[in-house]
N, C-alpha and C positions, 0 to 999 in steps of 0.2 A: 607309930602312925605312918612313918616313912615306909615301914615294911608293908603295911596295908595298902599304901598307895601303889607300891610296885608289885602287888600281888599278881598272880597269873591272869586273873580276869581283867584287871585294870591294864595290864601290859597289852592284852589283846585289843582293848579299846583304844589305847594310845597308838598301837600299830595301825588300826583301821583309820583313825583320825589322821595320822601323819601320811599314810598312804593315799587316802582320799584327797588330802590337801595337795600332796605332790602331783597326783593325777590331774586335779583341777588346775594347778599352776601350769603343768605341762600342756594341758588342753588349750588354755587361753594364750599361753606363749606361742603355741603352734598356730593358732588362729591369727595372732598378731603378725607372725612371720608371713603367713599366707596373704593377709591383707596388704602387708608391705610390698610383697612381690606383685600382688595384683594391681597396685597403683602404677607400677612401672611397665610401660608397653613392651619393654624388651623381654620380659619374662613370659613364660608359656601360660601361666595361670591367670585368667582374668578375675577381676574383683567379684563379679557375679557368681563365680564358681565356688567361692569360699563357703557359702551356705549349703551348697550341694554336698560338699565334703564333710561338713561338721557332723551330721548324724552318724555316719559310719565310723568316724574317728572316735566319737564319744562311746559308741558301742564297743570298740576295741579296748578302750580304757576300762569300761565297765566289766568286760570279760576278765581282764587282769585282776580287778578288784574281787570278782566273784570266786576266783581260784584261791584266794588267800585263806590259810587255815585260821588266821585270827578272826575273820568274819564269821566262820562257823562257831568259834568259841564264844563270840559275843552274843549271837542269837540262839545259842544253846543247842546246836545241831552238829556236834563233833562227829557223830557216827555216820552222817550222811555225806561223807567226803567224796564217795564215788559219784553221786549225782551232782554234787556241786562241780566237780571236775569235768564231768561230761557236759553239763550245761555250759560251763565256761568254754569248753572246746568248740561246741556247736555254735555258740554265740560268736566266738572269734572267727570261725570259718565263715559264718554268714556275713559278719561285719567286713571282713577282709575281702570277700567276694564282692560285696556291694561297693566297697572302696575302689576295687579294680574296674568294675563296670562303669562307675561314675567317672573315673579318670579317662577311660576309653572314650566316653561320650564328650568329655571336655576337650580332649585332644582333637577329636573329630570336628567339633564345631569351631574350634580355634583355627584349624587348618582350612576348613571350607569357607569360613567367613573372610578369608584373605582374597577370595576369588569372587568376581561379580558374575552371577549367572545371567543377569539381565543385559550384559554388555553385548555389542553387536558381534565382536569376535570372542566368543566364550568357549572356544574349543578346549583350552586348558582347564577352565573351570569345570566343564562337563566331564572331563577325564578324571580329575581329582575327586569330584563328587561321586561318581560312579564307583571308583575303586574303594573309597572310604565307606560308602554305604554297604557294599557287599562284604568287605573285609571286616567291618564292625560286627556284622551278624555272625560271621564265621568265628571270630575271637570270642564273642559273647557265648556262643554255643559251646565252644571248647572249655571256657572258664567254668561255666555252670556244670558241665559233665565232670570236670576235675573236682570241683567243690563237692558234688554229690559223692563221688568215689572216695575222697578223703573223709567225708563225714561218716560214710559206711564203715571205713576201715578203723574208725575210732571205737567202734563197738566190737568187742571180742566175739560175741555170739554170732554176729553176721559179718565178720571180717572177710570170710571167704567170698561173700558177694562183692565187697569192695575190691578185693584182690583180683577177682575174675574180670572186673572192668579193665584192669591194666594187663594182667598176666595172660588172660585168655582172649586177647584181642584177635589172634589169628583164627581160632575156632569160631568165636562169635562173628567174625567177619565173614567166614564161609557160610554160616547159617543165615545171617542177615542177607548176605549177597544173593542167596537163592530165593529167599522169601520177599525181598524188597529191592529187586534189581532196578525197577523204574525210579523208586525214591532216591536211591544212591546215585543213579545216573543223572537225575534231576539236580541234586545238590552239587555234583561234580561239574555239571554244566554251568551252574551259577558261579562256582569258583573259576572256571575257565573264562567266563565272560568278564569277571573282575580282572583277570590277568591279560587276556588277549584283547578285550574290549571291541568286539565286533559292533556293539551298540553302547551308547552312553546316555546318561540322563539328558533329556531335551533334544535327542537326535530326531530328525525328520525321516520317517521310514514308510515304506509301502509293504504292508503285511496282509496277506490274504486278499489282495486287491483294494485294501483300505489305506488312505493317506492319514497319517497321524504323527504324533510326537511321543517319545518314550517318557512316560510320567514317573514310573517307579520300577525298580529292579530289585527283586529279592532272590533268595537262593533257589526258589522253586518256580516262580512265575514272574512275568513281566507285564506291566500295565501299559497299554498304548492308548493315548487319548486321541480319539478320532476327531476330525475337524468339526463335526456336528454335535460334539459334546458326549458322544457315546464312549464307552470304555471297552477295549478289546483285551481280554485276559489271555496271554499266550504262555505256555510252559517254557521254561528256559531252554530245554534241549532243542526247541524249534530254531533258535537263532545259531545253533551249532550244526544242526543236521540238514536244514533246508535253506535254499537260496531266498534272499529278500533284498530289497532295495534300501540302501542307507544314503540319503541325499546330503548328509552332513558329516560323513566319516572323517574327512580331513579338513573341510572348510564349509562354511555356511552359504557362500555365494553359489549361484546356480544359473544355468541358461534356460531361457523360456522360448517357446516356439508358438507361432501363429500361422495357420495354413488358410489360404484363400483360394478359391476356385473361380477363375474369371474367363472371359472370352479371349480369343487369340489377339484381338486388336487392342489390348490394354497397354497403356504407356508405362513401361517398366521404370524408366528413369524418373518420371514424375512420381510414381509410387514410392521409389527410394527416397526422393526428396521429402515426400510427406511423412514417411517413417521417421526420418531424421528429425523433422520438425516436431513430431509428436513426442519422441523420446526426450528431446532437449527441453520440452515444456513441462516435464513432470519430474518430481523428486523420486519416483519409484525406480527410475533407471540409474545404475551406478556409473554410467559413462564408459563402460569397457567394450561391450560387443554391440554392434549395430550392422546387421547384414540382411539383405533381401535377395533371394535367389529363386529361379525357376527350377523346381525339383522334379517335375513330371509333366508330361503332355498326354492328353487324352483326346478322343475324337470330338468331344463336345466342349472341352475346357482345358486350361492349363493350371497346374498346381504351383502356387507361389508360397514360399516359406519365409516368414520374417523371423529372424533370430535376434534375441536381445538378452541382456544379462541384468541380474538384480542381486542385492546383498543377501537375500535368503529366499526360501521357497514361498512363504506367504506373500512376500512382496512381489515375487515373480509371477505368482497367480494373478494378483491385482493388475500388474503391468500388462500381462497377456490379454486380460479382459478389456483393458483400456485401449490397447493398440488394435485389437480386432474390431472393436466398435468404431473407432476413429477412422480406420481404413475403409470400412464398409460405407460409412457416411461420406467419406471423401469421394469414393467411386460413384455413389448415388447422386451426389450433387454436381460433380464435374465430368464424369465419364460414365453415364448410365448405360451407354452402348457396350461398355466393357464388362458388364455383369454377365455371368454365365447364362445362356439361353439356347434354346433349340431352334435351328434354322429349318425353314420349309421353303424350297425353291419351286416355283410354278412357272413353267415356260409357256409363252403365248403361242398359240397354233393358228394357222390360216383357216379361214371358213371352209375352203374347198377340201382341205385335208380332214377337217372335222366331219364334213358332210359325207366324204368318201368312206370314212370309217363306219359311219352309221349304216 
């Protein structure tokens, strides 16, 4: 009876049961360790990420179980070893790739969540967000290509295809380079933007005469959110090859200007006092720059420039609109003769001179 119990068939069943139990114990032990680390803020892995890692880890354990010879003996398919091994290999490659991609996303969100994109001084947050968004896409692209190459190399019949992905990179690069120059240039421009960062997420830019914010940066294109809720789609090489304005390259604060055209008899000192009063009465002004200067003189008027500062460009726009309106109202109510107008001078002539000319 003991010999029957330890027969070859029963031994296979015992191996499957013990291996399955070991994998299950290892799986739950790993989850417990991950949950323990997730509760501690010092560790990289947050608690919410445990569920994201669980399916890929379970598939890895399943691929190990699928490769066992005892499993084939139990289900009566000992001759199908080749297909079981190939299935196990492909499942392992898929699960491991899934695990790597999940880890990349977890690390990205963990790092980005440390920075507040809604803060007034969010330059560091915008830099980190831009770099991680672009680098994440690059790494995902490379990992997927490598996974496909390794999967192809696991089949002897088409191994040459998988080998060519790695060994023939030079020849393939020349062929692809001639046939897809623009695509490669676009991808390289996206990588260059991630490294050099001429633009960042939430940067204020002037592109093609449009004012907007950088909403999304990919390897091939950039989405600019225009102030009137339109979206401008720009290829990434544009920001490498063409000049454009970036109002928040190093900081968000900016200077705003207001131009007035008045008569020559305008009281400049009074106008300076009124500008100071307007700026001090609003929260839009950051308290740094307050200048009023005569920047030009023309036959019919003088050009006056009011210069002021604000914490960012939208605030500067609102401040300029406010100051322009208030200064015009001030001149209308207190010095209407200072508004720009056209003079017509008529000289009085004697009656005798007038009669003589007739």
